[in-house]
ZAMARGU-4260 file (C-alpha; in steps of 0.2 Angstrom, whole numbers, plus 5000, padded with zeros to 4 digits):
<rodrens>
0) 5000/5000/5000 | 5008/5016/4994 | 5008/5031/5006 | 5003/5047/4996 | 5004/5063/5005
5) 4994/5078/4999 | 5003/5093/5008 | 4994/5108/5000 | 4977/5113/4996 | 4972/5103/4980
10) 4955/5100/4972 | 4947/5085/4979 | 4939/5081/4963 | 4956/5082/4955 | 4962/5069/4967
15) 4949/5056/4961 | 4961/5045/4952 | 4971/5043/4968 | 4955/5041/4979 | 4950/5026/4967
20) 4968/5019/4968 | 4966/5002/4977 | 4985/5002/4981 | 4986/5019/4988 | 4982/5027/5004
25) 4979/5046/5003 | 4985/5057/5018 | 4980/5075/5017 | 4991/5084/5029 | 5005/5097/5030
30) 5023/5090/5030 | 5025/5099/5047 | 5011/5090/5055 | 5018/5080/5070 | 5008/5064/5067
35) 5014/5063/5048 | 5027/5049/5046 | 5038/5056/5033 | 5049/5041/5032 | 5035/5031/5026
40) 5029/5042/5012 | 5030/5036/4994 | 5023/5050/4985 | 5021/5069/4989 | 5009/5081/4980
45) 5011/5099/4982 | 5007/5116/4975 | 5018/5131/4979 | 5016/5133/4998 | 5026/5117/5003
50) 5045/5120/5001 | 5052/5103/4995 | 5070/5106/5001 | 5085/5094/5003 | 5082/5094/5022
55) 5064/5088/5019 | 5070/5075/5007 | 5082/5068/5019 | 5067/5064/5031 | 5058/5055/5017
60) 5070/5040/5012 | 5055/5030/5004 | 5049/5045/4993 | 5048/5039/4975 | 5039/5053/4966
65) 5035/5072/4969 | 5020/5079/4960 | 5018/5098/4958 | 5000/5103/4954 | 5005/5117/4942
70) 5019/5122/4930 | 5033/5130/4941 | 5044/5119/4952 | 5054/5134/4960 | 5048/5127/4977
75) 5056/5110/4974 | 5075/5106/4975 | 5075/5096/4958 | 5093/5092/4959 | 5092/5085/4976
80) 5077/5074/4971 | 5086/5068/4955 | 5101/5063/4965 | 5090/5052/4976 | 5081/5044/4961
85) 5065/5053/4964 | 5054/5058/4949 | 5047/5076/4949 | 5032/5078/4938 | 5021/5094/4935
90) 5006/5099/4925 | 5013/5109/4910 | 4997/5111/4900 | 4984/5111/4913 | 4982/5130/4912
95) 4984/5132/4893 | 4966/5136/4890 | 4965/5146/4906 | 4979/5158/4901 | 4974/5159/4883
100) 4957/5164/4888 | 4963/5177/4901 | 4974/5185/4888 | 4960/5187/4876 | 4949/5194/4890
105) 4962/5206/4894 | 4964/5211/4876 | 4945/5214/4874 | 4944/5223/4890 | 4959/5234/4886
110) 4952/5239/4868 | 4935/5243/4875 | 4940/5252/4891 | 4929/5240/4901 | 4938/5241/4918
115) 4939/5260/4917 | 4921/5262/4912 | 4915/5249/4926 | 4923/5259/4939 | 4916/5276/4932
120) 4898/5269/4933 | 4901/5263/4950 | 4907/5280/4955 | 4889/5286/4949 | 4896/5293/4933
125) 4889/5291/4915 | 4904/5296/4904 | 4900/5287/4888 | 4911/5298/4877 | 4926/5295/4888
130) 4926/5277/4885 | 4925/5275/4866 | 4934/5259/4862 | 4942/5250/4847 | 4936/5234/4838
135) 4947/5219/4837 | 4939/5215/4820 | 4952/5218/4806 | 4966/5222/4818 | 4983/5213/4816
140) 4988/5203/4832 | 5007/5200/4834 | 5011/5185/4845 | 5029/5183/4851 | 5031/5165/4855
145) 5020/5151/4847 | 5019/5138/4860 | 5003/5130/4867 | 4996/5146/4874 | 5001/5156/4858
150) 4993/5143/4847 | 4976/5144/4857 | 4976/5163/4857 | 4979/5163/4838 | 4963/5152/4836
155) 4952/5164/4846 | 4959/5179/4837 | 4955/5172/4820 | 4937/5169/4825 | 4936/5187/4829
160) 4942/5192/4812 | 4959/5197/4817 | 4975/5193/4806 | 4989/5185/4816 | 5007/5187/4813
165) 5019/5177/4824 | 5037/5179/4828 | 5045/5163/4833 | 5062/5159/4826 | 5059/5141/4828
170) 5042/5140/4820 | 5043/5130/4804 | 5033/5136/4788 | 5024/5119/4788 | 5018/5122/4806
175) 5014/5140/4803 | 5003/5135/4788 | 4995/5122/4799 | 4990/5135/4812 | 4984/5147/4799
180) 4996/5161/4805 | 5009/5172/4796 | 5027/5168/4802 | 5036/5185/4802 | 5052/5192/4809
185) 5053/5202/4825 | 5055/5218/4816 | 5040/5214/4805 | 5028/5211/4820 | 5034/5226/4829
190) 5032/5237/4814 | 5015/5231/4808 | 5005/5224/4823 | 4991/5234/4831 | 4992/5223/4847
195) 5007/5213/4853 | 5006/5200/4866 | 5021/5190/4873 | 5020/5171/4876 | 5039/5166/4877
200) 5047/5157/4891 | 5058/5169/4902 | 5076/5166/4897 | 5092/5176/4896 | 5087/5178/4877
205) 5069/5184/4880 | 5072/5194/4896 | 5069/5212/4891 | 5064/5207/4873 | 5052/5222/4873
210) 5063/5236/4878 | 5066/5254/4872 | 5074/5249/4856 | 5060/5237/4851 | 5047/5248/4857
215) 5054/5262/4846 | 5051/5251/4831 | 5032/5249/4834 | 5018/5259/4826 | 5011/5274/4836
220) 4995/5268/4845 | 5001/5250/4848 | 4994/5240/4862 | 5004/5228/4873 | 4999/5212/4883
225) 5009/5202/4895 | 5001/5186/4903 | 5017/5176/4902 | 5031/5180/4913 | 5036/5196/4921
230) 5052/5203/4914 | 5049/5199/4895 | 5043/5217/4894 | 5055/5230/4901 | 5043/5239/4913
235) 5053/5255/4914 | 5053/5256/4895 | 5035/5252/4894 | 5031/5266/4906 | 5041/5278/4896
240) 5032/5274/4880 | 5015/5275/4888 | 5020/5292/4895 | 5025/5299/4878 | 5009/5292/4870
245) 5017/5280/4858 | 5009/5265/4867 | 4990/5267/4867 | 4988/5255/4882 | 4994/5239/4890
250) 4986/5224/4900 | 4998/5216/4912 | 4995/5200/4922 | 5013/5197/4928 | 5027/5208/4935
255) 5045/5206/4938 | 5042/5207/4957 | 5026/5200/4964 | 5016/5208/4972 | 5023/5223/4963
260) 5018/5236/4977 | 5016/5254/4971 | 5021/5252/4953 | 5024/5265/4940 | 5012/5257/4928
265) 4998/5260/4940 | 4997/5279/4937 | 4992/5276/4919 | 4973/5276/4915 | 4976/5266/4899
270) 4984/5252/4909 | 4974/5237/4916 | 4982/5225/4928 | 4977/5208/4936 | 4986/5199/4950
275) 4994/5184/4940 | 4977/5176/4936 | 4982/5167/4920 | 4980/5150/4928 | 4967/5155/4941
280) 4951/5146/4935 | 4942/5132/4943 | 4944/5122/4928 | 4963/5125/4927 | 4965/5120/4946
285) 4955/5104/4943 | 4965/5100/4927 | 4982/5102/4935 | 4976/5092/4950 | 4969/5078/4939
290) 4984/5078/4928 | 4997/5075/4943 | 4985/5063/4952 | 4985/5052/4936 | 5004/5054/4934
295) 5007/5047/4952 | 4995/5033/4949 | 5002/5029/4932 | 5020/5028/4940 | 5014/5016/4954
300) 5006/5005/4940 | 5023/5004/4932 | 5018/5014/4917 | 5028/5028/4909 | 5024/5045/4916
305) 5022/5060/4903 | 5028/5075/4912 | 5044/5071/4922 | 5055/5086/4923 | 5071/5076/4929
310) 5079/5059/4926 | 5068/5044/4928 | 5071/5033/4943 | 5085/5020/4938 | 5097/5009/4947
315) 5112/5018/4954 | 5124/5007/4943 | 5115/5011/4927 | 5113/5030/4932 | 5132/5031/4935
320) 5136/5024/4918 | 5124/5035/4908 | 5125/5051/4918 | 5141/5058/4909 | 5134/5055/4892
325) 5117/5062/4898 | 5126/5078/4902 | 5135/5078/4886 | 5119/5075/4876 | 5110/5089/4884
330) 5125/5101/4881 | 5125/5097/4863 | 5107/5100/4861 | 5109/5117/4870 | 5123/5122/4858
335) 5113/5117/4842 | 5098/5126/4848 | 5108/5142/4850 | 5118/5141/4834 | 5104/5136/4821
340) 5093/5151/4821 | 5077/5143/4812 | 5065/5129/4814 | 5073/5112/4809 | 5065/5098/4799
345) 5077/5084/4803 | 5089/5079/4817 | 5101/5065/4814 | 5111/5057/4829 | 5125/5044/4827
350) 5132/5035/4842 | 5149/5027/4842 | 5162/5019/4853 | 5157/5014/4871 | 5142/5026/4872
355) 5133/5015/4859 | 5132/5001/4872 | 5121/5011/4883 | 5102/5016/4881 | 5105/5028/4867
360) 5086/5032/4865 | 5087/5040/4882 | 5102/5050/4877 | 5093/5056/4861 | 5078/5062/4872
365) 5091/5071/4883 | 5098/5079/4868 | 5081/5085/4862 | 5077/5091/4879 | 5092/5102/4878
370) 5088/5108/4861 | 5070/5113/4865 | 5075/5121/4882 | 5074/5139/4877 | 5064/5137/4861
375) 5047/5134/4867 | 5036/5139/4882 | 5034/5122/4890 | 5046/5111/4899 | 5053/5097/4888
380) 5061/5082/4896 | 5067/5065/4892 | 5049/5058/4893 | 5040/5071/4881 | 5055/5075/4870
385) 5050/5064/4856 | 5032/5069/4856 | 5037/5087/4856 | 5048/5084/4841 | 5034/5075/4832
390) 5022/5089/4836 | 5034/5101/4827 | 5036/5090/4812 | 5055/5086/4816 | 5061/5069/4809
395) 5073/5061/4822 | 5086/5048/4815 | 5097/5038/4827 | 5110/5025/4822 | 5125/5016/4828
400) 5142/5018/4819 | 5159/5009/4821 | 5168/5025/4817 | 5172/5034/4833 | 5184/5046/4825
405) 5199/5042/4836 | 5189/5044/4852 | 5183/5030/4865 | 5166/5037/4862 | 5157/5050/4851
410) 5140/5058/4849 | 5138/5066/4832 | 5123/5076/4827 | 5117/5085/4811 | 5102/5097/4811
415) 5094/5103/4795 | 5083/5118/4793 | 5076/5126/4777 | 5091/5137/4775 | 5104/5131/4788
420) 5113/5115/4791 | 5123/5112/4807 | 5134/5098/4813 | 5142/5095/4830 | 5152/5081/4838
425) 5156/5078/4856 | 5165/5065/4867 | 5167/5062/4886 | 5184/5059/4892 | 5188/5053/4909
430) 5195/5066/4921 | 5192/5079/4908 | 5173/5078/4906 | 5162/5082/4891 | 5171/5090/4876
435) 5165/5097/4859 | 5178/5091/4846 | 5169/5096/4829 | 5159/5110/4823 | 5152/5112/4805
440) 5168/5104/4797 | 5180/5111/4809 | 5190/5101/4822 | 5191/5110/4838 | 5192/5105/4857
445) 5183/5115/4870 | 5173/5112/4886 | 5154/5115/4884 | 5151/5125/4900 | 5146/5143/4905
450) 5146/5158/4894 | 5153/5155/4876 | 5156/5165/4860 | 5157/5155/4844 | 5165/5165/4830
455) 5167/5160/4812 | 5180/5171/4803 | 5193/5171/4789 | 5210/5165/4794 | 5219/5182/4792
460) 5234/5188/4803 | 5228/5199/4817 | 5210/5194/4818 | 5212/5185/4835 | 5222/5200/4841
465) 5208/5212/4836 | 5195/5202/4844 | 5205/5202/4860 | 5208/5220/4859 | 5189/5224/4858
470) 5186/5213/4873 | 5200/5220/4883 | 5194/5238/4879 | 5177/5233/4885 | 5184/5225/4901
475) 5179/5208/4896 | 5190/5194/4903 | 5193/5179/4892 | 5194/5163/4902 | 5198/5151/4888
480) 5200/5152/4869 | 5201/5137/4857 | 5203/5139/4838 | 5201/5128/4822 | 5204/5130/4804
485) 5202/5120/4788 | 5217/5127/4778 | 5229/5142/4780 | 5220/5158/4775 | 5203/5150/4773
490) 5188/5148/4785 | 5192/5147/4803 | 5183/5147/4820 | 5187/5152/4838 | 5177/5148/4853
495) 5180/5159/4869 | 5173/5157/4886 | 5170/5171/4899 | 5166/5172/4917 | 5150/5182/4914
500) 5139/5184/4898 | 5146/5194/4884 | 5137/5211/4884 | 5128/5218/4868 | 5141/5232/4866
505) 5155/5220/4864 | 5146/5209/4852 | 5141/5224/4841 | 5159/5230/4841 | 5165/5212/4836
510) 5152/5211/4822 | 5159/5226/4814 | 5177/5218/4812 | 5183/5214/4795 | 5185/5195/4792
515) 5171/5191/4805 | 5158/5180/4796 | 5146/5176/4810 | 5145/5176/4829 | 5134/5166/4841
520) 5133/5169/4860 | 5130/5152/4868 | 5125/5150/4886 | 5127/5132/4894 | 5119/5130/4911
</rodrens>
């Protein structure tokens, strides 16, 4: 009989799959209750209140699975859970419809001044001429990020007679056509859209995506919405453009700091705000509860779970053998994702040497998880990686080869998009760790970790020196540098690592150098 502890307030209707589970005993109590026998608990269900720390996990030696009834897992020490072989699952799509509907409701309310008119009437006023609105029909909606929520929002906008232009560098033409949206560049969306809404994950690349520079490219009278993550829109920049009248209005559900306190955006009558209500519907709360309850039951029935966000439980011996190659695969995926700047149609992976004796399908999923990490607005893991690739029309090829290119083991990957083609090879060396030894026909050797800059250039005297001078002038310290070339005077590459991310000013200066072909900032974390 499995002991299942429900530590936070979770919909009882949503727990029905576990209430009906004959091999499970449901305990609804807080982890701090003195009569809870933590050492006998097999499964833990939480929302955001319970902090699942390493100290708590030490008191729960029998724990096999943690289920978060929601998306975020900030309150769970996933690393500590993984080390103990504990699966962590969440409910990544339980609030998709809820958030899409809230965004649409915010958009309609913003355009028709509904909150302002509501408050005016309750103040015993009747100011009809002060609240003349704007129709959604015929307007162009710009969606930044075409994940699940963006896709649902696009469906609703089209029903209202809006045209939908999407900026998502990883959206393929085939999927855009299937969704009935126009795939556009960021500048095109900024310049043409009447209303712009953000639906990307919050990453170093998307933080401040809407800033003073991008706001300046928008048409006068544009409206903005953020029901995704606080920080995607620079709040100071938005306030400035609201103040000068360039932005006609904004609807904000999320903030950098929550609760935001006395916020500068609150002084604008054309800004409407809500307290992070995107997922706050009865249906969404029921959905996330049901989803994680089913996941726990599925796990105890020895079936594969769908939404694990860490490594699945495995024996310590198998885990120790596969762990270094899991790290290598994930890093290869991260590098690929940041170097190929378009959607891909095909991903071919070849395993050779000692790594080919392991569970390579699991490593393929780890590589895909790394590849999708900063591309889409849902968490991708080893369990749902193949399904995610299939949903996006990506063909995955996996094979074993006897050619290990002089290494004890090698993982070689080729990604193909409509315009770009990218190849990478990595190996794991005892006492040295993961290494990248081949990039797009260039032999090289570097450690895939931290803040990297990948430069393609012509092999000319002084290029490396000029790069170093610019970085030195900008007080950027180079931690390591690796170079590679095909022939003297021909194409060459260098990979530099830094103690902190390279700033935009330095990148712009480097781009202006003669003989520089391309630059890619890469973050491996």
